[in-house]
MIMI-420178 format. One line per field, with one value per residue (C-alpha): residue in three letters; x, y, z. Coordinates in steps of 0.1 Angstrom, whole numbers, m for minus. Layout:
N
rest <- c(ALA  ...)
x <- c(X  ...)
y <- c(Y  ...)
z <- c(Z  ...)
end
This chain:
418
rest <- c(MET  ILE  ASN  GLN  GLU  LEU  LYS  LYS  LYS  ILE  ALA  LEU  LEU  LEU  THR  MET  ILE  MET  LEU  LEU  SER  SER  THR  LEU  PHE  SER  MET  SER  PHE  ALA  SER  ILE  LEU  SER  LYS  GLU  GLY  GLU  ARG  LYS  THR  VAL  ILE  THR  GLU  GLN  ALA  TYR  GLY  ARG  THR  TYR  ILE  SER  SER  GLU  SER  LEU  LYS  THR  TYR  SER  LEU  LYS  THR  VAL  ILE  ASN  GLY  ASN  SER  ILE  LYS  ILE  SER  ASN  GLY  SER  VAL  VAL  PHE  GLU  PHE  THR  ASN  HIS  SER  ASN  ALA  VAL  LYS  VAL  ASN  ASN  ALA  LYS  MET  THR  ILE  ASP  SER  GLU  ALA  TYR  ILE  LYS  ASN  ASN  VAL  ALA  TYR  VAL  PRO  LEU  LYS  PHE  ILE  PHE  GLU  THR  LEU  ASN  TYR  THR  VAL  GLY  TYR  ASN  ASN  SER  THR  LYS  GLU  ILE  THR  LEU  LYS  TYR  ASN  GLY  ASN  PHE  VAL  PHE  PRO  ILE  THR  ILE  LYS  ASP  ASP  SER  ILE  SER  TYR  LYS  PHE  ALA  LYS  PRO  ALA  LYS  ARG  ILE  VAL  SER  LEU  ALA  PRO  SER  ILE  THR  GLU  ILE  LEU  PHE  ALA  ILE  GLY  ALA  GLY  ASN  MET  VAL  VAL  GLY  ARG  THR  ASN  TYR  CYS  ASN  TYR  PRO  ALA  GLU  ALA  SER  LYS  ILE  THR  SER  VAL  GLY  THR  LEU  TYR  GLU  PRO  ASP  LEU  GLU  THR  ILE  ILE  ASP  LEU  GLU  PRO  ASP  THR  VAL  ILE  ALA  ALA  THR  HIS  MET  ASN  GLU  ASP  VAL  MET  SER  ALA  LEU  SER  LYS  ALA  LYS  ILE  ALA  THR  LEU  THR  GLN  ALA  SER  PRO  ALA  LYS  ILE  ASN  GLU  ILE  TYR  VAL  LEU  ILE  GLU  GLN  LEU  GLY  LYS  LEU  THR  ASN  HIS  THR  TYR  GLU  SER  ARG  ALA  VAL  VAL  SER  SER  MET  LYS  SER  LYS  GLU  ASP  ARG  ILE  ASN  ASN  ILE  MET  LYS  SER  MET  PRO  VAL  SER  GLN  ARG  LYS  ASN  VAL  TYR  TYR  VAL  VAL  GLY  THR  GLY  LYS  SER  GLU  TYR  THR  ALA  GLY  LYS  GLU  THR  PHE  ILE  ASN  GLU  ILE  LEU  VAL  SER  ALA  GLY  CYS  ILE  ASN  VAL  ALA  SER  ASP  VAL  ASP  LYS  TRP  SER  TYR  THR  LEU  GLU  LYS  LEU  ILE  GLU  LYS  ASN  PRO  ASP  TYR  LEU  ILE  GLY  ALA  ASP  TYR  SER  LEU  ALA  THR  MET  LYS  GLU  SER  ASN  HIS  TYR  SER  SER  LEU  SER  ALA  LEU  LYS  SER  ASN  LYS  PHE  ILE  VAL  ILE  ASP  THR  ASP  VAL  PHE  SER  ILE  PRO  GLY  PRO  ARG  ILE  MET  ASP  TYR  SER  MET  LYS  THR  ILE  ILE  GLU  LYS  LEU  TYR  PRO  GLN  TYR  LYS  ASN  GLN  LEU  ARG  PHE)
x <- c(m40  m14  22  45  64  35  26  58  53  19  34  64  36  14  42  56  21  17  50  42  9  27  52  48  49  25  28  26  m5  m21  m50  m72  m74  m101  m103  m140  m137  m102  m89  m49  m31  m12  9  m4  1  m20  m7  m24  m56  m43  m38  m3  6  44  63  65  28  25  47  14  m3  28  41  80  101  134  147  177  182  154  140  107  103  71  61  40  56  28  32  55  54  82  79  106  109  92  75  42  55  49  56  33  51  58  32  41  14  13  m11  m24  4  38  54  82  111  108  137  143  106  88  53  30  m7  m30  m59  m38  m19  m50  m74  m45  m44  m82  m98  m122  m113  m138  m143  m169  m176  m191  m160  m132  m116  m105  m123  m109  m132  m113  m132  m121  m95  m97  m97  m104  m125  m142  m170  m168  m204  m211  m245  m265  m238  m216  m180  m165  m124  m111  m78  m59  m56  m15  m14  m40  m51  m66  m94  m95  m71  m86  m81  m47  m40  m56  m34  m4  m15  m19  15  m1  15  38  9  m5  7  m18  m33  m53  m40  m56  m38  m7  m5  18  48  57  26  32  59  32  16  m12  m39  m58  m86  m109  m142  m119  m94  m76  m89  m58  m33  m52  m49  m14  m6  m18  m37  m58  m81  m90  m107  m128  m151  m182  m173  m161  m167  m192  m182  m149  m158  m177  m152  m126  m154  m152  m117  m115  m99  m113  m132  m145  m162  m168  m193  m174  m180  m202  m199  m163  m172  m177  m143  m130  m152  m133  m96  m105  m122  m92  m72  m88  m84  m47  m39  m28  m52  m33  m19  m53  m69  m39  m42  m79  m72  m51  m76  m103  m82  m76  m109  m121  m94  m106  m141  m130  m112  m141  m174  m166  m168  m197  m218  m216  m179  m180  m176  m204  m183  m190  m171  m170  m170  m178  m189  m191  m215  m235  m229  m217  m207  m208  m243  m251  m248  m207  m182  m167  m195  m184  m149  m165  m186  m161  m136  m163  m176  m213  m218  m246  m249  m262  m300  m292  m281  m252  m238  m259  m266  m276  m263  m295  m292  m251  m261  m288  m269  m238  m211  m184  m158  m153  m134  m122  m94  m73  m93  m126  m117  m104  m138  m158  m131  m136  m177  m205  m228  m208  m196  m223  m206  m190  m164  m153  m149  m130  m108  m121  m114  m96  m73  m70  m57  m91  m78  m67  m96  m121  m101  m122  m89  m62  m56  m88  m77  m40  m46  m87  m97  m60  m60  m95  m84  m52  m69  m101  m93  m56  m60  m69  m38  m16  m37  m40  m7  m7)
y <- c(m144  m115  m124  m104  m92  m81  m63  m45  m32  m20  m4  12  26  42  60  73  84  103  118  127  142  165  180  214  207  187  179  209  210  233  253  275  308  331  372  381  358  357  326  316  283  289  263  261  236  226  229  232  239  267  275  286  301  299  329  319  322  355  370  368  393  418  405  402  380  382  355  361  334  331  363  362  396  401  434  455  492  499  470  451  418  404  370  347  314  287  319  334  366  394  427  447  478  488  471  442  415  372  350  313  299  298  308  286  282  253  245  280  290  310  294  320  321  331  341  366  379  387  400  428  436  443  413  390  353  321  292  282  244  236  248  240  273  298  329  368  397  432  456  487  516  535  575  606  619  594  594  574  569  562  552  584  610  610  624  634  638  655  640  614  624  634  642  628  625  594  596  558  528  510  536  544  501  501  530  517  481  494  510  545  548  578  599  599  631  628  600  595  583  547  544  523  497  492  506  529  547  559  583  601  633  625  648  636  607  593  617  648  653  689  708  731  704  692  726  731  697  710  679  677  648  640  605  592  562  557  573  610  646  661  697  688  672  706  730  711  716  749  753  737  704  675  653  614  596  559  536  509  481  455  424  416  422  455  457  446  474  500  492  489  531  542  523  548  577  573  563  528  506  481  474  477  451  425  431  422  393  378  383  368  338  332  333  307  286  288  283  249  237  245  234  199  198  181  207  188  192  232  249  271  305  339  370  396  430  445  425  434  460  454  424  435  409  411  398  385  417  420  410  400  374  364  359  335  316  313  296  268  283  288  321  320  356  354  359  397  421  442  451  447  414  406  385  362  353  347  322  310  301  285  286  262  289  326  348  383  404  391  420  407  373  388  407  377  355  381  380  358  368  344  315  293  294  262  277  295  261  248  273  276  313  322  356  373  414  423  457  438  415  449  465  458  459  433  413  398  366  368  372  368  340  323  328  311  281  274  274  255  237  228  201  227  248  232  234  272  279  314)
z <- c(393  383  389  408  378  363  395  395  359  366  399  379  347  378  391  358  348  384  377  342  353  379  358  344  306  286  250  222  204  176  185  165  175  159  165  153  123  115  120  131  141  171  194  228  260  287  323  359  339  320  284  275  240  226  222  184  180  194  166  144  172  168  202  206  229  242  263  286  308  330  319  295  281  258  243  215  217  243  266  282  301  321  333  349  341  364  386  389  396  363  360  332  324  360  378  397  406  406  385  392  364  359  326  311  287  265  239  236  233  264  273  286  297  267  285  308  277  255  285  292  254  261  242  258  257  253  237  210  218  188  163  190  190  214  206  208  207  206  236  211  216  246  246  266  271  300  322  357  372  410  412  398  395  364  365  333  327  296  304  325  364  367  408  432  465  479  506  509  517  489  463  475  473  439  427  438  423  386  387  395  427  415  410  446  462  494  514  545  579  571  535  549  522  502  524  499  506  541  525  514  527  550  547  578  583  559  577  586  557  561  531  532  535  504  482  491  475  441  432  398  410  445  450  482  489  504  538  526  540  517  528  518  484  475  485  465  435  437  440  404  413  399  421  423  443  444  468  480  463  477  452  441  406  416  427  392  376  400  394  355  358  382  352  327  349  353  317  329  315  302  341  355  331  342  376  370  344  376  401  381  370  411  418  393  403  437  423  404  435  460  441  444  481  495  514  546  545  545  574  589  598  613  606  635  628  656  686  725  726  693  668  635  606  570  555  520  502  509  493  523  520  487  499  523  503  474  501  509  534  546  562  585  587  550  565  568  540  553  585  616  635  670  697  700  662  667  697  675  649  672  638  635  635  642  620  629  646  679  696  688  702  735  742  735  756  785  783  795  767  745  767  754  716  711  686  716  737  713  704  666  663  631  639  608  595  595  581  547  549  549  520  486  465  447  480  485  465  477  514  520  499  505  541  544  525  545  575  570  540  542  521  492  495  470  445  444  427  442)
end
């Protein structure tokens, strides 16, 4: 039998272990960083599933660190990282973003996320299990001219864009996210994020932009997404204005590619790589959190794109399907590829939850066609901002996946760390 005093000591020890495991800091240790065969010993720490590198070790890679109070500034002449102690907010040059980890200062030394730093510097970061080394592979210098492809069409650019008219909300949002918002001189009525975009001259709708207004803005580049007016784009080409069309991404990875392409076009490569790195890290964390969830605990959901007269949803060949699945859901509409669905299928699948706009909920409640859906009967309709959810841009992690997890699996909310 364990006496009472020993029980108290064990309880105290367990409490101390729990407290230590919940703190930000871990013990510093030496790691081998292998850069294409060149090995260097660096000081790293592990916290919350991420590897941090010390600012002292970054000197080896020509990165200078200045600590001023809670401010951590790391630079090399081409890029400036601005972290804040115990914050997941970061600024790369003039692009603001959040990451899924917090930089911190310990004994007058800064510790910052290793992978985020080196991916922004254009390295592929890996790990060699056999040698127990962190590996770095440089992806090469970026120079103009560049070629950007859209399916079978290639667009060539001899120099960076300077004055851009954006004909899609996703394009506008990405340009601002990578710090190129000051290059946007024209946008559509639907390009309303971030708030600064509303101050930019509107050229009309996605489908019917005003050609004269666009030309009057004297852009050097006009960028459109899937929904565009081909006659307008052709007229712009004849007017010697560079045009670029990009099909709306159907996969999350295609969103990453689009962000990096726009980074090259605007010469904001560091910022675009930083945005992509931050998104990939969040996606990775979400996947690691949710992969342990048994299938029996995953909610069957149906995403409402359109309802009433016809049913439209997100099928398996859409980035929204990837969002739902990554966030721990089973998309009942994965039996179709794209967007078109039927009322009969929806009734048959009878999902646990419906996800969509408030007006979709109102439409369904007012119609007898949906009265048999258990999700409506039990008021399991998650209202979201579909304008945000449907945009293939940087907010697919910070809003879309995060919202689904917070609403359906709140027990995992605190593990997200963003």
